[in-house]
C-alpha positions as CSV (number, residue, x, y, z in Angstrom):
1,M,20.8,-11.6,-5.6
2,R,18.7,-8.5,-4.9
3,E,20.4,-5.2,-5.1
4,R,20.9,-3.9,-1.5
5,G,22.4,-0.5,-2.2
6,L,20.4,2.7,-1.4
7,T,20.2,5.9,-3.4
8,G,20.8,9.2,-1.7
9,I,17.1,9.8,-1.1
10,Q,16.5,6.2,0.0
11,A,19.2,6.6,2.6
12,L,17.6,9.8,3.8
13,L,14.2,8.0,4.0
14,L,15.7,5.2,6.0
15,V,17.2,7.6,8.6
16,A,14.0,9.6,8.7
17,V,11.8,6.5,9.3
18,V,14.1,5.5,12.2
19,V,13.7,9.0,13.7
20,A,9.9,8.8,13.0
21,S,9.9,5.5,14.9
22,L,11.2,7.2,18.0
23,S,8.8,10.1,17.6
24,A,5.9,7.7,17.1
25,A,6.8,5.8,20.3
26,M,6.8,9.1,22.2
27,L,3.5,10.0,20.8
28,L,1.9,6.7,21.7
29,R,3.2,7.2,25.3
30,G,1.8,10.7,25.4
31,G,5.3,12.3,25.1
32,H,4.0,15.0,22.7
33,Q,1.7,17.8,23.7
34,R,-1.7,17.1,22.0
35,G,-3.2,20.5,22.0
36,T,-5.0,21.5,18.8
37,A,-4.5,25.3,19.2
38,G,-1.5,27.0,17.6
39,P,1.0,25.9,15.0
40,V,2.4,22.3,15.2
41,T,5.9,21.4,14.0
42,V,6.6,17.8,12.8
43,Q,9.4,16.1,11.1
44,D,8.7,14.7,7.6
45,L,10.2,11.7,5.8
46,L,13.2,13.6,4.7
47,G,14.0,14.9,8.2
48,R,12.7,18.4,7.4
49,E,11.1,20.3,10.3
50,V,7.8,21.5,8.9
51,T,5.5,23.9,10.8
52,I,1.8,23.3,10.2
53,P,-0.3,26.5,10.7
54,E,-3.1,26.7,13.2
55,N,-6.7,26.7,12.1
56,L,-5.9,24.2,9.3
57,T,-8.8,24.0,6.9
58,R,-7.2,23.6,3.4
59,V,-5.0,20.6,2.5
60,V,-4.0,18.9,-0.7
61,A,-2.2,15.5,-1.1
62,I,-0.1,14.9,-4.2
63,G,1.7,11.8,-5.5
64,P,1.4,8.1,-4.8
65,G,0.0,7.2,-1.4
66,A,-0.4,10.7,0.1
67,L,-4.2,11.1,-0.4
68,R,-4.7,7.5,0.8
69,L,-3.2,8.3,4.2
70,L,-5.3,11.5,4.5
71,C,-8.4,9.4,3.8
72,Y,-7.4,6.7,6.3
73,L,-7.3,9.5,8.9
74,G,-10.8,10.7,8.1
75,A,-9.5,14.2,7.1
76,T,-11.3,14.5,3.7
77,D,-13.2,17.5,5.1
78,L,-9.9,19.4,4.7
79,L,-9.4,18.7,1.1
80,A,-9.0,21.7,-1.2
81,G,-8.4,19.8,-4.4
82,V,-7.2,16.5,-5.9
83,E,-5.0,15.4,-8.8
84,E,-6.7,14.9,-12.1
85,S,-5.7,11.2,-12.1
86,E,-7.9,10.6,-9.1
87,T,-11.0,11.0,-11.2
88,R,-9.6,10.2,-14.7
89,W,-8.7,6.7,-13.7
90,G,-12.1,6.0,-12.2
91,F,-12.3,4.8,-8.6
92,T,-12.2,1.0,-8.7
93,G,-9.0,-0.6,-7.3
94,R,-7.8,2.2,-5.1
95,D,-9.3,1.6,-1.7
96,Y,-9.6,5.2,-0.7
97,A,-11.1,6.3,-4.0
98,M,-13.7,3.5,-3.8
99,A,-14.8,5.0,-0.5
100,Y,-14.5,8.8,-1.3
101,G,-14.5,9.0,-5.1
102,G,-17.8,10.9,-5.1
103,L,-16.2,13.7,-3.1
104,F,-13.2,13.9,-5.4
105,E,-15.4,14.7,-8.4
106,N,-16.4,18.0,-6.9
107,L,-13.0,19.3,-6.0
108,P,-10.6,21.5,-8.0
109,V,-7.7,19.9,-9.9
110,V,-4.3,20.6,-8.4
111,G,-2.1,18.7,-10.9
112,P,-2.1,15.9,-13.4
113,G,-1.1,13.1,-11.0
114,G,0.2,9.7,-12.0
115,P,3.6,8.1,-12.2
116,G,6.4,10.3,-13.3
117,K,4.3,13.5,-13.4
118,P,5.8,16.3,-11.3
119,P,3.7,18.7,-9.2
120,A,2.0,21.7,-10.9
121,P,2.8,24.8,-8.7
122,E,0.4,27.1,-10.6
123,L,-2.6,24.8,-10.0
124,L,-1.6,24.2,-6.4
125,L,-1.4,28.0,-5.9
126,A,-4.9,28.4,-7.3
127,A,-6.3,25.9,-4.7
128,R,-4.8,28.1,-1.9
129,P,-3.8,25.2,0.4
130,Q,-2.3,25.8,3.8
131,L,-0.6,22.4,3.7
132,I,0.6,20.2,0.9
133,L,1.2,16.5,1.6
134,M,3.8,15.3,-0.9
135,S,4.8,11.7,-1.6
136,P,8.5,10.7,-1.5
137,T,8.4,9.8,-5.2
138,Y,7.4,13.4,-6.0
139,A,10.1,14.7,-3.7
140,E,12.6,12.9,-5.9
141,M,11.4,15.0,-8.9
142,Y,10.7,18.3,-7.3
143,D,12.4,20.0,-4.3
144,P,9.8,20.3,-1.5
145,D,11.4,23.5,-0.2
146,R,11.1,25.0,-3.7
147,L,7.5,24.0,-3.8
148,Q,6.9,25.5,-0.4
149,A,8.4,28.8,-1.5
150,E,6.4,28.8,-4.8
151,T,3.0,28.1,-3.1
152,G,3.3,29.7,0.3
153,A,2.0,26.5,1.8
154,A,3.8,24.2,4.2
155,V,5.0,21.1,2.3
156,L,5.2,17.8,4.3
157,V,6.8,14.8,2.6
158,T,4.7,11.9,3.8
159,G,3.9,8.5,2.6
160,Y,5.8,5.2,2.2
161,T,8.2,3.5,0.0
162,T,9.1,-0.1,-0.6
163,S,12.7,0.8,-1.4
164,V,13.6,1.4,2.2
165,A,14.7,-1.7,4.0
166,V,12.4,-1.3,7.0
167,S,9.1,-3.0,7.9
168,E,6.3,-1.6,5.7
169,V,3.8,-1.9,8.5
170,E,6.0,0.0,11.0
171,G,6.5,2.7,8.3
172,L,2.7,2.9,8.0
173,E,2.2,3.3,11.7
174,N,4.8,6.0,12.0
175,M,3.4,8.0,9.1
176,L,-0.2,7.7,10.5
177,L,1.0,9.1,13.8
178,T,3.1,11.9,12.3
179,L,0.3,12.9,9.9
180,G,-2.3,12.5,12.6
181,R,-0.4,15.2,14.6
182,A,0.0,17.4,11.5
183,L,-3.8,17.2,10.7
184,R,-4.9,17.3,14.4
185,K,-6.2,13.8,14.0
186,E,-4.1,12.2,16.7
187,E,-6.8,10.2,18.3
188,R,-7.9,8.7,15.0
189,A,-4.2,7.9,14.2
190,R,-3.8,6.1,17.6
191,E,-7.0,4.1,16.9
192,L,-5.7,2.9,13.6
193,V,-2.3,2.0,15.0
194,K,-4.0,0.1,17.8
195,F,-6.0,-1.9,15.2
196,I,-2.9,-2.7,13.2
197,E,-1.1,-3.9,16.3
198,G,-4.1,-6.0,17.3
199,M,-4.1,-7.6,13.8
200,R,-0.3,-8.2,14.0
201,S,-0.7,-9.9,17.4
202,D,-3.6,-12.1,16.1
203,L,-1.6,-13.2,13.1
204,R,1.5,-14.0,15.2
205,N,-0.5,-16.0,17.7
206,R,-2.2,-18.0,14.9
207,L,1.2,-19.0,13.5
208,K,3.0,-19.6,16.8
209,G,5.1,-22.7,16.6
210,V,5.0,-22.9,12.8
211,T,8.4,-23.9,11.5
212,S,7.5,-25.1,7.9
213,Y,5.0,-24.2,5.3
214,P,4.4,-24.8,1.6
215,K,6.6,-23.0,-1.0
216,F,4.5,-20.2,-2.6
217,Y,4.8,-17.4,-5.1
218,I,2.8,-14.2,-5.5
219,G,2.9,-13.0,-9.1
220,A,1.6,-10.2,-11.4
221,T,1.8,-7.4,-8.9
222,S,1.2,-4.0,-10.4
223,Y,3.9,-1.4,-10.6
224,K,3.2,1.8,-12.4
225,G,0.7,-0.1,-14.5
226,A,0.0,-3.7,-15.5
227,Q,2.7,-6.4,-15.0
228,P,3.2,-10.0,-16.1
229,F,3.3,-13.2,-14.0
230,T,7.0,-12.9,-13.2
231,T,6.6,-9.5,-11.5
232,S,6.3,-9.7,-7.7
233,V,7.1,-7.4,-4.8
234,T,9.4,-7.8,-1.9
235,P,8.9,-7.0,0.9
236,H,5.2,-7.8,0.4
237,L,3.2,-6.5,3.3
238,S,0.8,-9.4,3.3
239,V,3.7,-11.8,3.6
240,C,5.5,-9.7,6.2
241,L,2.4,-9.6,8.4
242,L,2.4,-13.4,8.5
243,G,6.1,-13.5,9.4
244,I,6.9,-15.9,6.5
245,R,8.7,-15.6,3.1
246,S,7.7,-16.1,-0.4
247,L,9.9,-17.5,-3.2
248,A,10.2,-13.9,-4.5
249,D,11.9,-12.8,-1.3
250,N,15.0,-14.8,-2.2
251,V,15.6,-13.4,-5.7
252,A,13.3,-10.6,-6.8
253,A,15.4,-7.8,-8.3
254,G,15.1,-4.7,-10.4
255,T,12.4,-2.1,-10.9
256,P,9.8,-3.5,-10.8
257,P,11.0,-6.5,-8.8
258,S,10.8,-9.6,-11.0
259,V,11.9,-13.3,-11.0
260,S,12.7,-15.5,-13.9
261,F,10.4,-18.2,-15.0
262,E,13.4,-20.6,-14.9
263,Y,13.8,-19.8,-11.2
264,L,10.2,-20.8,-10.6
265,L,10.7,-24.0,-12.6
266,R,13.6,-24.9,-10.3
267,E,11.9,-24.0,-7.1
268,Q,8.5,-25.4,-8.0
269,P,6.1,-23.4,-5.8
270,E,3.4,-25.6,-4.3
271,L,0.9,-22.7,-4.4
272,V,0.7,-19.7,-6.6
273,F,-1.2,-16.5,-5.9
274,I,-2.0,-14.1,-8.7
275,D,-2.7,-10.4,-8.1
276,E,-6.2,-9.9,-9.7
277,G,-5.3,-6.4,-10.9
278,N,-3.4,-8.2,-13.6
279,L,-5.3,-11.4,-13.8
280,N,-6.4,-10.9,-17.4
281,T,-2.7,-10.3,-18.4
282,V,-1.7,-13.6,-16.9
283,L,-4.7,-15.4,-18.3
284,Q,-4.0,-14.2,-21.9
285,D,-0.4,-15.4,-21.5
286,F,-1.5,-18.7,-20.2
287,Q,-3.9,-19.2,-23.1
288,K,-1.0,-18.6,-25.5
289,D,1.1,-21.4,-24.0
290,P,-0.7,-23.4,-21.3
291,A,2.1,-26.1,-21.3
292,K,4.6,-23.5,-20.1
293,Y,2.6,-22.8,-16.9
294,R,1.7,-26.4,-16.4
295,Q,5.4,-27.2,-15.9
296,L,4.8,-25.7,-12.4
297,K,3.4,-28.0,-9.8
298,A,1.0,-25.4,-8.5
299,F,-0.7,-25.2,-12.0
300,Q,-0.5,-29.0,-12.4
301,A,-2.4,-29.4,-9.1
302,G,-4.8,-26.6,-9.7
303,R,-3.5,-24.7,-6.6
304,V,-3.7,-21.2,-8.1
305,Y,-5.5,-18.5,-6.1
306,G,-6.5,-14.8,-6.5
307,L,-5.5,-11.9,-4.3
308,L,-7.1,-8.5,-4.3
309,P,-5.0,-5.8,-6.1
310,Y,-2.1,-4.8,-3.9
311,N,-0.8,-1.7,-5.7
312,Y,-2.7,1.1,-7.3
313,Y,-1.0,4.5,-7.0
314,A,1.1,2.9,-4.3
315,T,0.1,0.2,-1.9
316,N,-3.5,-0.4,-0.9
317,F,-2.7,-1.1,2.8
318,T,-6.2,-2.2,3.7
319,V,-6.1,-4.7,0.8
320,A,-2.7,-5.9,1.9
321,M,-4.0,-6.6,5.4
322,A,-7.1,-8.4,4.0
323,D,-4.8,-10.4,1.6
324,A,-2.7,-11.5,4.6
325,Y,-5.7,-13.3,6.1
326,Y,-6.6,-15.0,2.8
327,L,-3.0,-16.1,2.4
328,G,-3.1,-17.5,5.9
329,K,-6.4,-19.3,5.2
330,V,-4.9,-21.0,2.1
331,L,-1.4,-21.8,3.5
332,F,-2.5,-22.7,7.0
333,P,-6.1,-23.8,6.9
334,D,-6.1,-25.3,10.4
335,R,-4.8,-22.1,11.9
336,F,-7.3,-20.0,10.1
337,A,-10.3,-22.3,10.3
338,D,-12.5,-19.7,12.1
339,V,-11.7,-16.9,9.6
340,N,-14.0,-15.8,6.8
341,P,-11.6,-13.7,4.6
342,A,-14.4,-11.6,3.1
343,T,-15.8,-10.7,6.5
344,K,-12.3,-9.9,7.8
345,A,-11.7,-7.7,4.7
346,D,-14.8,-5.7,5.4
347,E,-13.8,-5.3,9.0
348,I,-10.5,-3.8,7.8
349,F,-12.2,-1.6,5.2
350,R,-14.7,-0.3,7.7
351,T,-12.0,0.5,10.3
352,F,-9.9,2.5,7.8
353,L,-12.4,3.9,5.4
354,G,-15.8,3.7,7.1
355,V,-17.5,1.4,4.5
356,P,-17.4,-2.2,3.4
357,L,-15.7,-2.7,0.1
358,Y,-15.2,-6.4,-0.4
359,S,-18.2,-7.0,-2.6
360,R,-17.1,-4.2,-4.9
361,Y,-13.6,-5.7,-5.2
362,E,-15.2,-9.1,-5.7
363,N,-17.5,-7.8,-8.5
364,A,-14.6,-6.0,-10.2
365,Y,-11.8,-8.5,-9.8
366,G,-13.1,-11.9,-8.6
367,G,-12.3,-11.8,-4.9
368,F,-10.7,-14.5,-2.7
369,I,-11.2,-17.5,-4.9
370,P,-9.3,-20.5,-6.4
371,L,-8.5,-19.9,-10.0
372,S,-8.4,-23.5,-11.2
373,D,-11.4,-22.9,-13.5
374,L,-9.4,-20.2,-15.3
375,F,-6.1,-22.1,-15.2
376,P,-7.2,-25.8,-15.6
377,P,-4.6,-28.3,-14.6
378,S,-4.8,-30.1,-17.9
379,S,-6.6,-30.0,-21.2
380,S,-10.1,-31.6,-21.1
């Protein structure tokens, strides 16, 4: 069974997200004053009250997911620097970097970036930010109050975490609204939340009345780097959006979440989806021992499909939304007969990042395609 216990910081995050939900609801109803003049006080993911200065012009975002949210809100004009990893890794695979990578190249470096790398106060101080957006994973390594004292900038812990047992999509909406207020981008935040809610409603309506569906498994999901076929993720936002469950939801455990191959042999998924960020890793393992994989019905029948990379320096939320429509198209073809997954993906990319990205993902990873040619059902 999956471990259900929460660490201290995870418990704090859970409480904070619940509080943020109430704050977000008030904001949607107009319960907060929306003036742009003067300082603004918001509550961050750890429940800290953070005062954002007026005339905000210099912001940095550090740690997994923080810069992504800033880019979704169209606040790149405020950036005073980026982590070195944002350019060292290249731009392909991280949705926001594919859209704004050219801008990142011309900004000062504010720290190394990357999993397990703590903030660099001296580099942050040199960038003279008024506001530092700090991911929850960084807050686990470095006290945000200490960083605030060392840099003289307001430090807002913002982002998202899969370790908190709340809906990822609700967490995204709450953070967009909170961060929208902090950055004086409230209208933009409400537009994005409205889009997300419209998408959720569309998916719910398409699957209304569905009581059964094929057993499926999503494998090879990245977590702080490449992962094998048996690494999955739960909750998986794409699956949550459809209101269904994958085989991984029943047993995935550990960090990163994984399942045993023996479990998959027992359960026999009818369809398998492989995260294309690790497609080569799975392909190499398959080529070493094709018979192993062909014990699974999905591989026997050639029902193996590719998904766009879900995680890269935290979750690519636009990709997760696009993947949900492709999952729906494959699992429920009659309910999604009118959907072109590539077109839907570009609608999502344009909404959140202003540019279509599907063809770039397709060129880099393969796109929404069956993978039976790479994983042939039997030897020819």
